[in-house]
C-alpha positions in Angstrom: 0.0 0.0 0.0 2.9 2.3 0.9 4.6 1.6 -2.4 1.3 2.4 -4.3 1.1 5.7 -2.4 4.7 6.6 -3.2 4.2 5.7 -6.9 1.0 7.8 -6.9 2.9 10.7 -5.3 5.6 10.5 -7.9 3.2 10.5 -10.8 1.2 13.3 -9.2 4.3 15.4 -8.6 5.5 14.8 -12.1 2.2 16.0 -13.5 2.2 19.0 -11.3 5.8 19.8 -12.3 4.8 20.5 -15.9 5.6 23.9 -17.2 3.4 25.7 -19.7 4.1 28.6 -22.0 1.7 30.8 -24.1 1.3 29.6 -27.7 3.3 32.6 -29.0 6.4 31.1 -27.3 6.7 28.1 -29.7 8.9 26.8 -32.4 9.5 29.2 -35.2 8.7 32.3 -33.2 10.2 35.7 -33.9 11.1 37.8 -30.9 11.6 41.5 -31.0 15.3 42.2 -31.5 17.5 44.4 -29.3 14.9 44.8 -26.6 13.8 43.8 -23.1 11.2 41.1 -23.9 8.6 39.7 -21.4 8.5 36.0 -21.0 5.8 34.3 -18.9 4.0 31.1 -18.2 2.9 28.6 -15.5 4.8 26.2 -13.3 4.2 24.6 -9.9 3.6 27.1 -7.1 6.8 28.7 -5.8 8.9 26.7 -8.2 12.2 28.2 -9.5 12.2 28.9 -13.2 15.2 29.5 -15.4 15.0 31.1 -18.8 18.0 30.8 -21.1 18.5 32.0 -24.7 21.3 30.6 -26.8 22.5 34.1 -27.2 22.6 34.8 -23.4 25.7 34.4 -21.3 23.8 33.7 -18.1 20.3 32.4 -17.6 17.5 34.6 -16.1 16.0 33.3 -12.9 12.6 33.9 -11.5 10.0 32.0 -9.3 6.4 31.1 -9.8 3.9 32.7 -7.4 1.3 31.0 -5.2 -0.9 30.5 -8.3 2.0 29.0 -10.3 2.3 32.1 -12.5 5.7 33.6 -13.4 6.9 36.4 -15.6 10.2 38.0 -16.2 12.1 40.0 -18.9 15.1 38.9 -20.9 17.4 40.9 -23.2 17.3 39.9 -26.8 20.1 40.1 -29.4 20.3 42.3 -32.5 18.3 41.3 -35.5 19.8 38.3 -37.3 18.8 35.6 -39.7 20.7 33.1 -37.6 18.4 30.6 -35.8 18.3 30.7 -32.0 16.9 28.6 -29.2 15.1 29.5 -26.0 14.8 27.1 -23.1 12.7 27.2 -19.9 13.6 24.9 -17.0 12.1 24.5 -13.6 13.9 23.6 -10.4 12.2 20.2 -10.6 13.9 19.5 -13.9 10.9 20.1 -16.2 12.4 21.4 -19.5 11.0 23.1 -22.6 13.0 24.1 -25.6 11.8 26.5 -28.3 13.7 26.0 -31.5 14.1 27.8 -34.8 13.8 31.2 -33.1 14.6 34.4 -35.0 15.3 37.9 -33.6 13.7 40.6 -35.8 10.9 43.1 -36.0 7.5 42.1 -34.6 4.4 44.0 -35.5 0.7 43.7 -34.6 -1.7 44.0 -37.5 -5.2 44.2 -36.2 -8.7 45.0 -37.4 -11.8 43.9 -39.3 -12.2 42.4 -42.8 -10.1 45.3 -44.2 -7.1 43.9 -42.5 -8.3 40.3 -42.8 -8.4 40.0 -46.6 -6.0 37.2 -47.4 -3.3 37.2 -50.1 -5.4 34.6 -52.0 -8.1 37.2 -52.6 -5.9 40.1 -53.4 -4.3 41.3 -56.7 -2.0 38.9 -58.5 -2.6 36.2 -55.9 -1.3 33.2 -57.9 2.0 34.8 -58.8 2.6 36.3 -55.4 1.9 32.9 -53.7 4.1 31.0 -56.2 7.0 33.4 -55.4 6.4 33.5 -51.6 9.6 32.0 -50.3 10.5 34.2 -47.3 11.3 32.0 -44.3 12.4 35.1 -42.4 8.8 36.4 -42.6 6.5 34.6 -40.1 2.9 35.0 -39.1 1.1 34.2 -35.8 -2.6 34.2 -36.6 -5.1 33.5 -33.8 -8.5 32.1 -35.0 -11.3 34.6 -35.4 -13.3 34.5 -32.2 -14.9 36.5 -29.4 -15.2 35.9 -25.6 -17.3 37.4 -22.8 -14.3 37.4 -20.4 -10.6 37.9 -20.9 -8.8 34.7 -21.9 -5.3 33.6 -20.7 -4.4 31.6 -23.8 -5.1 31.8 -27.6 -4.6 29.1 -30.2 -2.1 29.5 -32.9 1.4 28.8 -34.1 4.1 30.6 -36.1 4.1 29.9 -39.9 6.7 30.9 -42.3 5.9 32.6 -45.6 6.0 30.0 -48.3 3.7 28.7 -51.1 1.8 26.5 -48.6 1.1 29.2 -46.0 1.1 32.7 -47.6 -2.3 32.5 -49.3 -4.0 32.6 -46.0 -2.0 35.5 -44.6 -3.5 39.0 -44.2 -2.5 40.5 -47.6 -1.9 44.0 -46.2 0.2 42.6 -43.4 2.1 40.3 -45.6 3.1 43.0 -48.2 4.0 45.3 -45.3 6.4 42.5 -43.9 7.7 41.9 -47.4 8.6 45.5 -48.0 10.0 45.9 -44.5 12.2 42.9 -45.0 13.5 44.1 -48.4 14.5 47.5 -46.8 16.0 46.2 -43.5 17.0 42.7 -44.3 15.8 41.7 -40.9 13.3 38.9 -40.0 9.7 40.2 -39.6 7.1 38.6 -37.4 3.5 39.6 -37.8 0.8 39.0 -35.2 -2.3 39.0 -37.3 -5.4 39.6 -35.1 -8.5 40.1 -37.1 -12.3 39.6 -36.9 -14.7 40.4 -39.6 -17.4 43.0 -38.7 -15.7 43.9 -35.4 -16.0 47.4 -34.0 -13.1 49.5 -32.7 -14.4 49.1 -29.2 -14.4 45.3 -29.5 -10.5 45.6 -29.4 -10.4 47.6 -26.1 -10.5 46.2 -22.6 -13.6 46.6 -20.5 -11.8 48.5 -17.7 -10.6 51.2 -20.2 -14.0 51.6 -21.8 -15.9 51.8 -18.6 -13.5 54.4 -17.2 -14.6 56.9 -19.9 -17.8 59.0 -19.5 -17.9 59.4 -23.3 -18.4 55.7 -23.7 -21.7 55.4 -21.8 -23.7 54.2 -24.9 -21.0 51.7 -25.6 -21.0 50.4 -22.0 -24.7 49.7 -22.3 -23.9 46.9 -24.8 -22.0 44.8 -22.3 -25.1 42.9 -21.1 -25.4 41.5 -24.7 -21.8 40.2 -24.5 -22.5 38.7 -21.1 -25.6 37.0 -22.6 -23.4 35.4 -25.2 -21.2 34.1 -22.4 -24.1 32.5 -20.6 -25.3 31.0 -23.8 -21.9 29.5 -24.4 -21.9 27.9 -20.9 -25.4 26.6 -21.4 -24.4 25.1 -24.7 -21.3 23.4 -23.2 -23.5 21.8 -20.5 -26.2 20.7 -22.9 -23.7 19.4 -25.4 -21.9 17.4 -22.7 -25.3 15.8 -21.7 -26.2 15.1 -25.3 -22.8 13.3 -25.9 -23.5 11.1 -22.8 -27.1 10.3 -23.7 -27.4 11.0 -27.5 -31.0 11.7 -26.8 -33.0 14.4 -28.6 -31.6 16.9 -31.1 -28.0 18.0 -31.0 -27.7 21.4 -29.2 -27.0 24.5 -31.4 -23.9 26.5 -30.5 -24.5 30.3 -30.3 -22.8 32.0 -33.3 -20.1 34.5 -32.3 -20.8 36.2 -35.7 -23.8 37.9 -34.1 -21.6 39.5 -31.4 -18.4 40.6 -33.1 -19.2 44.4 -32.8 -19.7 44.3 -29.0 -17.2 46.1 -26.7 -14.2 44.0 -25.6 -15.4 40.9 -27.5 -12.3 40.4 -29.6 -9.9 42.0 -27.0 -11.0 39.3 -24.5 -10.5 36.4 -27.0 -7.4 37.6 -28.8 -5.4 40.5 -27.5 -5.7 39.8 -23.7 -3.7 36.6 -24.0 -1.2 38.1 -26.5 -0.2 41.1 -24.4 2.5 41.9 -23.4 4.3 39.9 -26.1 6.8 42.5 -27.2 6.0 44.2 -30.4 7.7 47.1 -32.3 4.3 48.7 -33.0 0.8 48.2 -34.4 -1.4 49.0 -37.4 -5.1 49.2 -36.8 -7.3 48.8 -40.0 -11.0 48.9 -39.1 -13.9 50.9 -40.2 -17.2 49.4 -41.2 -18.9 48.9 -37.8 -18.0 52.5 -36.8 -18.6 54.5 -40.0 -22.0 55.8 -38.9 -20.4 56.9 -35.6 -17.5 58.6 -37.2 -17.5 61.6 -34.8 -17.5 59.3 -31.8 -14.6 57.3 -33.3 -12.1 60.0 -32.3 -12.8 59.1 -28.6 -12.8 55.3 -29.2 -9.6 55.3 -31.2 -7.9 57.4 -28.6 -9.0 54.9 -25.9 -7.7 52.1 -28.0 -4.2 53.7 -28.3 -4.2 54.3 -24.5 -5.4 50.8 -23.7 -2.8 49.1 -25.9 0.0 51.1 -24.6 -1.0 50.2 -21.0 -1.5 46.5 -21.8 1.8 46.2 -23.6 3.5 48.3 -21.0 5.0 50.6 -23.7 3.9 54.2 -22.9 4.8 55.4 -26.5 3.9 52.3 -28.4 3.5 53.3 -32.1 -0.1 52.7 -33.3 -0.9 53.7 -36.9 -4.5 54.2 -38.0 -5.2 52.9 -41.5 -7.7 55.0 -43.4 -10.3 52.9 -45.3 -10.3 53.1 -49.1 -13.1 54.5 -51.2 -13.2 51.4 -53.5 -15.8 48.9 -52.6 -18.0 51.1 -50.5 -21.7 51.9 -51.2 -22.9 55.5 -51.4 -24.7 55.0 -48.1 -21.4 54.3 -46.4 -19.3 56.8 -48.4 -21.2 59.8 -47.1 -19.8 59.0 -43.6 -16.2 58.3 -44.8 -14.8 61.9 -44.7 -15.8 62.4 -41.1 -14.3 59.0 -40.3 -11.0 60.1 -41.9 -11.2 63.4 -40.0 -11.5 61.6 -36.7 -8.5 59.4 -37.5 -6.4 62.5 -38.4 -7.6 64.3 -35.2 -6.5 61.4 -33.0 -3.1 61.0 -34.6 -2.5 64.7 -34.1 -3.3 64.4 -30.4 -1.1 61.4 -29.6 2.6 61.0 -30.2 4.0 58.1 -32.2 0.8 57.8 -34.3 0.0 58.7 -37.9 -2.8 58.1 -40.4 -2.0 55.8 -43.3 -3.7 57.7 -46.1 -4.9 55.2 -48.8 -8.3 56.3 -50.0 -7.0 56.3 -53.6 -5.8 52.6 -53.5 -7.9 50.0 -55.2 -9.4 47.5 -52.7 -7.5 44.5 -54.0 -4.2 46.3 -54.5 -2.7 45.2 -51.1 0.8 45.5 -52.4 0.5 49.3 -52.4 -1.3 49.3 -49.1 1.5 47.2 -47.5 4.1 49.5 -49.1 2.5 52.5 -47.4 2.5 50.7 -44.1 6.2 50.0 -44.7 7.4 53.5 -45.5 5.5 54.9 -42.5 7.3 52.4 -40.2 10.6 53.1 -41.8 10.2 56.9 -41.4 9.0 56.9 -37.8 10.5 53.8 -36.3 13.7 52.9 -38.1 15.5 56.2 -38.4 14.8 56.9 -42.0 12.8 60.2 -41.9 13.8 61.0 -45.5 11.7 58.1 -46.8 8.8 59.7 -48.6 5.7 58.7 -46.5 3.3 61.7 -46.5 1.1 63.4 -49.0 0.1 67.1 -49.1 -1.4 68.2 -45.8 -3.6 71.3 -45.3 -1.9 74.1 -43.4 -4.0 77.3 -43.9 -6.3 79.3 -46.3 -6.2 82.8 -47.6 -9.1 84.7 -49.2 -8.1 86.6 -52.3 -11.2 88.4 -53.6 -13.5 85.8 -55.1 -10.9 83.1 -54.9 -9.5 81.0 -52.0 -5.9 79.9 -51.8 -5.0 76.7 -49.9 -1.5 76.2 -48.5 0.0 72.8 -47.9 2.8 71.1 -46.0 4.6 67.9 -47.2 4.4 68.9 -50.9 7.5 66.9 -51.6 8.9 68.0 -54.9 5.7 69.8 -55.8 2.0 69.4 -56.2 0.6 67.3 -59.1 -2.4 65.0 -59.8 -2.8 61.4 -60.5 -2.5 60.9 -64.3 -1.5 64.6 -64.5 -5.1 65.6 -65.2 -7.2 68.5 -63.8 -7.4 68.8 -60.0 -10.6 67.1 -58.7 -12.2 66.8 -55.3 -12.3 70.5 -54.1 -15.4 72.4 -53.1 -15.8 76.0 -51.7 -18.6 77.7 -49.9 -19.6 81.3 -49.0 -21.3 82.6 -45.8 -24.4 80.6 -46.7 -22.3 77.4 -46.0 -23.4 75.8 -49.2 -20.6 74.0 -51.0 -20.1 74.0 -54.7 -17.6 72.2 -56.9 -14.5 74.3 -57.3 -12.2 75.0 -60.2 -8.8 74.2 -58.8 -5.5 75.4 -60.2 -2.0 74.4 -59.0 0.1 77.5 -58.5 3.5 76.6 -57.2 2.8 74.7 -54.0 -0.7 76.1 -53.4 -4.1 75.5 -54.8 -6.2 78.4 -56.0 -10.0 77.7 -55.8 -13.0 79.5 -57.4 -16.6 78.7 -58.4 -19.1 80.9 -60.3 -21.7 80.2 -57.7 -19.5 81.6 -54.8 -18.7 85.3 -55.0 -17.2 85.5 -51.6 -15.6 82.2 -50.5 -15.0 81.6 -46.9 -14.4 77.9 -46.6 -13.1 74.9 -48.6 -13.1 71.2 -48.3 -11.3 68.4 -50.2 -12.4 64.7 -50.7 -15.7 65.3 -49.0 -18.4 64.7 -51.7 -18.0 61.0 -52.5 -20.1 58.7 -54.5 -19.4 55.3 -55.9 -20.2 56.4 -59.5 -18.3 59.7 -59.4 -15.5 59.5 -61.9 -14.0 62.8 -60.6 -12.6 61.4 -57.3 -10.0 63.4 -55.3 -6.7 63.2 -57.1 -4.3 65.7 -55.6 -0.9 64.3 -54.7 2.8 65.3 -54.5 5.5 64.2 -56.8 6.3 61.3 -54.6 2.9 59.8 -55.6 1.4 60.3 -52.1 -2.2 61.6 -52.0 -3.3 64.7 -50.2 -5.1 64.2 -46.9 -8.8 64.9 -47.1 -9.7 68.0 -45.1 -12.1 70.9 -44.5 -11.2 74.4 -43.4 -14.4 74.9 -41.3 -16.3 72.4 -39.3 -19.8 73.7 -39.6 -21.6 70.4 -39.4 -21.2 66.7 -38.4 -23.7 64.3 -39.9 -22.5 61.6 -37.5 -22.7 63.7 -34.4 -25.9 63.3 -32.2 
């Protein structure tokens, strides 16, 4: 009996000695180079834990707490295409080795179906996939899901860019990684967290949303998310009973697709377990669920930036807001688009280490150009290459000149021009009656001179504001670096999305 008890104790102790790591810490991972990187996991309570990278002279020691949780930071090497190994060992001798590790640049690419569109559905898909042999580019893609409460773990594994894997990668994120690798010759890791039809508030933690008075109408949606959680629990119980008895009809699982726009839904399922895996920065590409609340978006996007910086424990974490394209949107949605862009611009002017990625002129399936614009923005702001062309003309001020209005710009590059070198399109001017009319626009050096026969005394102008899907005269102003002008208006007389 005593022998049986000892044997049971040994088996039990062995099981309890198991060490576990989040799924991001797995074979093929890319760690942020030249940084202090958090590493965490679970082990037996109070057990000593040793973390050792093949590049480290000495192991880093820590100890699990009473709940068996441990966390520490290790210093990572400079970016290199040489493979590394990371090992985690407990005092009881439990050992885990993570192989084929690369030190490089890790970026979070997050959002809705705009970010989610895969390479297989984008332009020149077959040729791009056939030539996708970039083992130094790797993706970690959690499954699309939601959760009523924050999760500690998320499914997923690192996959290298090759003909087998690349077709399923986010196209915008892949071409960003591809351009970044070409410029830096460093490994690039992409954490691709997306969910179709998700709202911006779905990617923010509950504690951050509920701390803001401006989010009262968003907070009112939490009971619906909690209802989803209850339905999931009920389904699990009913399904378990059905498996045991096989009596009656199989229970129907509640569809998460009905809840993707709810606050914190995708943060709980995807970002909560990922943070604080060290990242260089993030791109957020999301629009559809918030277009009709474009004015409110400036507050939501600001909260998202603050929340991510807190959760990743990087006070100035770069977060770039990708502006949705015109292509593919109905007239009903396009009428809200300019105010949405305006909110994104306002937020990025308020926070440091942020910028809008202007891409309204890019065709929906041209993800190569979209990824390039991600890349040049990152190169300019994050990799010490400020001379990289990455901005289009930006409104600075206006000047009334009789019956004409002159617009001054910054970031004119080598001068103002238009796409295809045609007439300038997309400008409107208004008088004191606040009624806008299409304007004749002339490029004079680095300014635009506006006039309209209906407006004798112009007082305001706007650009890129009157959008329709059938309008052939879309905004086309750019600089000679081929970067489009930011949409703007000189007077904010009215918001159609403000209550």
